[in-house]
N, C-alpha and C positions, 0 to 999 in steps of 0.2 A: 778214920781216913778223912783227910781234909780235901775239900773241893777247892781248887785254885781259882781265884778271881783276879787278885792283884797281890803285889808283894807285901803291902802293908797288912792286908787281911791275912795273908799267910803267916806273917810274923806274929800277929795278935793271936791267931789260932794255935800256933806252936806254944806260945807262952801260956795260954789258957789251959793247955793240956799238961802243963807241969814240966816242960823242958825235958822230955824223955830224950834218949840219945838219938833215936831215929824217928821219923814220922813218915807215914804213907801219904802221898799226895795224888789226887786224881786230876789229870789235865784234860780239858775239854769236857764235852757233855755226852759222850757216847755211853751206851749201856755196857756195864762190865760185870762179869761173873768170875770171881776168883776161884781157882781150883783148891781142893783140900790141901792143907799144909803149905801152900805157895807163899803166904806171907811169912811164915816161919822160915822158909827156905831163903827168902830175900834178906831177912834180918840176920840170919846166921852168916851168910856170905858177906854182907856189908860189914859186920863186926870183924870177920876174919881178914878182909882185904883193906879195911880202914879207908873207904872212899867217900867222897861227899855226895855222890849220886849213884843209885843202882837202878837198873831197868832190866827188862827181860824180853825174850821172844813171847809172842802171843798168838792167839787164833782169832780170826775174824768171822763173824756169823753173817751170812748173806741174807737176802730177803726171804729165803726159804728156810732159814734157821740152820743151814749147813755150816759147820765150822771148818775154815780153811787155814792151814798153817801160814803164819806171817812172821818169818824170822826178821830180826833187826840186825844192825851192823855195829861193830865196835866204834867207840868214840875216839877220834884222833885230835891232835892239835888243830888240824885243818878242818874239823867238822863244824865250821862256823856258819853253815847254811842255817837260815832261820826256820827252815822246814825239816830239820833233822828229826827223824822218827824215833822217839823214845817209847812210843805206845801211850796208853792212857794212864798207866800206873807206874809211879816212880817212888823210890824210897830215898829220903834226904837225911843227911846228917844235920841235926838241928842247930848245933852251935855254929857250924860253918855256914849254914844257911842264914842264920840271924846276922852273923858278922857281915856276910855279903850284902844283905838287905840294908843294913845300917850304912855301909859304904856307898850304896847307890843313892839312897834318899827317897823320900815319898813322891818326888816328882815323877818317878817312873811308873807310878800307879796310873798316870794318865796316858801311858802308851796304849796303842790299840790291843795289845796282848796282855795288858796289866803289868808289864815289866818282866814277863817270864824270860824272854830272849836275853835281855841284859843280865838278868840274874844268873841264868845258867852259864853264860859266857864267863862272868866273874867267878862263879862257884867252881868251874872246872878248869880255870886257867892254871896251867902247870900241874894239875892233879890228875885229870882224867876221870872217867866213870867206869863202872863195872857193868858189862852187859852179860847177863846170865843166858847162856845158850840153851835154855829150856823153856817149854811152853807153859807158862804159869797162870794164864787167865784167858778169857775170851772177851772180846769187845765187839760191838756192833759195827758193821760197815755202812758208811753213809755216802761214800763217793764211788760210784760204779763205772766211772769213765776209764778208758784204756790209757796206758802210760803215755802214748803220743798225744792224747787230748789234755793231759794234766801238765805237761812239761812247760807250758807257756804261761802258767798262772802268775808267775812273778813279773811279767811284763803287761798284764792285763790292766788297762787304765782304771778300771774299777777298784783296783787294789793299790792305787798310787799313794794314798795317804798312809796306808799300812807300810808300804815299801819304804817310804821316806823315813818313817819312824825307825824302822829296822836298820836302815842305813846309818842313821845317827848313832844308834846303840852300837853297831858294829865298828864304826869309826872310832868312837870313844874307847872301845876295848882295844883296838889295834894301836891306838896312841899310847895306852897304858903299858902295853907289852913291847913298845918301840918297833912296831911292824908296819908303820905307815911309810909310804914312799915320799921322796923329796921332789924337787923340781924335775919335771920331765924335760929331757934334753932334745933339742932339735937335731935333725940329721941333714947333712949336705948330700942329698941323694944323687946329684948329677956329676959327681967327680970321677967315677970309674967308667970305663968303656965297656959297652955290651953290644953284641951284634943286633939285638932287638931290644926295644924298650920294655916290653912286657911279655909274659908268658901266662896263658890261662892253663892252670894245672887241673887235670881231671884224673884222679885215681879211679880205677874201675875193676870190678870182678863180677862176671856173669850178669851183665845188664844189657843184653842185646836188645831188649824192648825199649830202652830209654837212652842209651849212651849216644846214639846217632843224633837224637834231638839236642843233647847237650853240645856235641861237637858242632852241629850246624849253628846253634845259637852263638857259640864262641867265634866261629869263623865269619859270621855275618856282622860282627861288630865294626862300626865305622869310626876310624880314628885318624889322627894326623901324624901317627907314628907307626913304626913297624912292630908287629907282634906275631907270636906264633902260639900254637896250642900244643901242649905236651900232655898226652894221655899215657898214664902208666897202667898197663894191663897186668893185673896181678893173677896170672894163671887161669884166665877164663877158659871155660870148656863148653860154653853154650853158643858159640858162634860170634861172640863179641869181637874176638881178635880178627877174624876174617872180615867182619863188617868194617872195622877200622882200616884195614889194609885196602879196602875198596875205594877209599877216599883219595882222589887224585890231587887235592890241594897241597902244594909243597909246604905250606905253613903248618901242616899237621905233623907232629913228631910223635911216634909211638915207641915207648920203651917197654919191652917185653920182660916180664918177671916170672920166674917159675916158683912152684911151691917150695922147692928145696931151699930157697933163699929166706923163707920164714918171715916174710914182711907183712905187717899190718898196714893200715892206711898211713900212719906216720912214716913208716919205712918207705912207702911209695912216694910220699912227699919229699923225702930226703933224696930219693933217686932223681926226682925232677929238679929240685933246686940246686943240686950239685952237678947236674949235667951242664956241659959247655954250651948247650943249646938254650939254657934258661936265660931269660932276659933280666933287666935291672929290677923288675918287680914281678913277683909271682902271685897270681890272682886265682882265688878258689872258684871252682864250679864243680858241684857234685854230679855224678853220672846220672842221677834221677831228674835233674833240674835244668832250668834254662834261665838266661838273663831276660829281664822283662822289657828291656829297651835296647835299641841298637847302639846307643851311646853310653851304655853302662861302663864299659872299659875305659872310655875317654874320661868320664867323670871321676872314676877311681884314681887314675893316674894324675889327673889335674890336682886332686886333693893332696897327693904326696908332695907336689911342688909348692902348692899354696901354703901348706902348714908345716913343711919340712918334717914330716913324721915318718916313723919306721913301720907303721902299720895303719891301714885304713880298713874300717868296718862299715859296711853299708846296712841297708834294711831290706827285708824280704816280705813277700806275701805268701801265705799258705793257700795252696790251691789243690783241687783234686787232679786226677791224672790228665783230664782234658783242659786244665788251666782255668777252671771256674773257681773263684774265690770261696774259701770255706772259713768258718770261725777258727781262731779269732781274727783272721785277715792279716792286716799289717803287723809285723813284728819289728818295731823300730828301736827298742832299747833306749827310750827317751830318759830312762833313769840315769844315763851316763852324763857326767859333767866333766869338763876339763879339769876342774879343781879337785874332784874327789873320785872320779870314775875308776881309777886304778886301785883305790882302796876298796870301794864298794864291789868291785869285780870279784873279790875274795868271798863275798857273801852269796852271790848268785851263781847259777850253774852254766852261764854262757855269755859270750860276747856279741853274738849276732852273726849275720852273714849278708853278703859275701865278704870274706876276709881276704886281705891282700897284704903282702909282706915285701919290705925292701930286702932284696935277695942277699946282699952281703951280710946283713945282720942275721937273717934266717940261716945262712950257711954256718955262721959262727955258733949258733945255738943248737940247731937241728931239732927235729921233732922226736919225741919218744916213739918207739916202734910198737904202737898199739893201734887198735881200731876204734877206740872211744876215748875222748878227752885229749887227743893229741893236739888239736887246734887250741883248746883251752889252755893247755900247758904252755904252748908257744906264745899265746896272747898274754898270759900272765907274766911270763918272763920278759917280754918286750915292754909291757906297760910298767914294769918295775923301774926302768931307766929312761925310756924314750917316749916321745909324743905319739899319741894315737889319734888319728883323724876319724871323724864320724860323718856319715851321710845318712840323714834321717828320712829320705824318700826311698820308696821301694825300687830296688834295682834288680830284683831276683825273684823268680817264682819257685817256691819250694813245694814240690808235688808230693801229696800224701796219697799213698796207694798201698795195697796189701804187701808189696815187696819191700817197703821201707824197713830198715833194720831196727827202728825204734817205734814202730806203729803200735804194737800191743805186746809189751814185754811181761814175762812172768816176774813175780817178786824177787826171785833169786837173781835174775839178770839185772833188775833195777838196783838191787843191793850191790851187785858186783860193780856196776857203773858208778854208783854213789861212793863206794869205798875207794875206787880209783881216783875220782875227782877230789875226795877228801885228802887222799895221799898227795896229790899234786898241790893242793892248797897248803898242806903241812910243809912240804919242801919249800914252797914259795914264802911262807911266813918265816921259816927259819932263815932263809936267805935274806929276807928284808930286815930281820933283826940283826943279822950279821953285818949287813951293809950300813945299817944305822950307826953301828959302832966303829965303822971304818972311815977314817978322815979323808981317804983318797976319793976324789970325785972325777977322775979322768976316764974317758971312754974313747974307744978307737974310732968313732965316727962323729 
């Protein structure tokens, strides 16, 4: 078995071993124990399926030595996150691996990951990998943080050098498969007539402990334009609906949804943006959270007009329930650039918040009717063609508490979420490839 350090070392070790058809490679430095006959199983299936890379489910041993099941997910065209989980043990087709390394060149050895990310993108382009849905080995667990504590690693300033290198590798790959976006189009946002300039959209289900804070935060915004607040109550049974109806402010619009309609968060957003009450711009506010400033809404709408963009994304601060800042604090997505942000967005798992959309374009696209990744899908679709405005100062307090839907997820739910976002990326990559071959450049806005 070869311990991976960099792609040149990998090539040399493969050649030194006599160019066998397949080679086992260990990624990272976790302790690993292979189960009996597991390597034979991987070899047999790799030969049968003729794939460049094979990986499997595994078990993780915690500090007490207890082994916990850790299933992995299937690799898709859109699985271009640099943190895709193959586990520690993979099996590579040697000839295809050497060919990919020669195409890349030794300069990738200097990448923070030794060129692994660039190698696997090239190796799996158009081929895919085999995920064996069997637990074939154990590896030690070294990160004991909850899912909600891990999800912002890609925007940690301490990882900036690594992230920039991964962006370069990702962009080079997207260019090779003709999936990069062209020039972002500006939007004439002021042409159509709306009763109000903006609508703060709050989807909610059973958040009686927090939703009134969100509503109060939205209604207290100070603006030089008319706005309203659209709350879509998705079948709440905990008193949320009654609390909403107790608000006398005429700017609050409550849309009641019943379980029989089968709506996720995306479906609730569609209810809001297709409503005749929706303003020119639809601005996000989660039912757990609050705007951090009374001029947040004004700043967001000003940005639409300043940059003629179809979407504006701000920055937020992680806080506890009582609005005390907690690590990592400000989430600003400073990795975004006007030149390459729309391409790099395919590599990372989010755009940031709060998000706001030019309503006519959002109505043309609509959100997928899911409760995870619906905003990411909309943001990717918009960024394919239109300008995205960014505000890098904190506009929003994102409260972390035990009721958050992503605070501490089991591996099965993490996998479900990652599978869906990889699917969204797959669709977007295919669409971008298709558009790159289309000479038409006309858009309705």
